[in-house]
C-alpha positions in Angstrom: -8.5 -16.7 -3.2 -11.1 -14.1 -4.3 -9.1 -11.6 -2.2 -10.3 -8.2 -1.0 -7.9 -5.5 0.2 -8.7 -2.4 2.1 -6.3 0.4 2.1 -6.7 3.6 4.4 -4.2 6.3 3.8 -3.0 7.9 7.0 -0.5 10.5 5.9 0.7 12.0 2.7 3.8 14.3 2.7 4.5 15.8 -0.7 7.5 18.0 -1.6 7.2 19.2 -5.2 7.1 15.9 -7.3 8.0 13.4 -4.6 5.5 12.0 -2.0 5.8 9.9 1.1 2.6 7.9 1.8 1.7 5.9 5.0 -1.3 3.6 5.0 -2.9 0.8 6.9 -4.0 -2.1 4.9 -6.0 -5.3 5.5 -6.1 -8.4 3.2 -8.7 -11.1 3.2 -8.9 -14.2 1.0 -9.8 -17.9 1.1 -7.2 -20.6 0.7 -7.9 -23.6 -1.5 -8.7 -25.7 1.6 -11.4 -23.2 2.6 -9.4 -21.6 5.5 -9.3 -17.8 5.7 -6.1 -15.9 4.8 -5.8 -12.7 6.7 -3.0 -10.3 6.7 -2.5 -6.6 7.8 0.0 -4.0 8.2 1.1 -0.4 7.8 2.9 0.4 4.6 5.3 3.2 3.6 5.5 4.2 0.0 7.6 6.8 -1.9 6.2 7.9 -5.3 7.4 10.4 -7.9 5.2 12.4 -10.3 5.9 11.7 -13.9 6.1 14.3 -16.7 2.5 13.2 -17.9 1.2 13.9 -14.3 0.8 10.4 -13.2 2.5 8.9 -10.1 4.9 6.0 -10.0 6.1 4.2 -7.0 9.9 4.3 -6.3 9.8 2.5 -2.9 7.0 0.2 -1.6 7.5 -1.2 1.9 4.2 -3.3 2.7 5.2 -3.8 6.3 6.8 -0.4 6.8 10.2 -0.4 8.6 9.2 -3.4 10.8 
């Protein structure tokens, strides 16, 4: 597919080591038959900071609540 994905973070709400993120995303690729594959949406994620300082997703809803 040779896909590309664009992600634009719209909002981050962080309380201590937990964060809620809202982002708009767009996906584009090419199917084996040569047709374009397009998808887009607004995602909601919840992440938690790990002891080493990195972040790990707890919840990932690629289409939000819809």
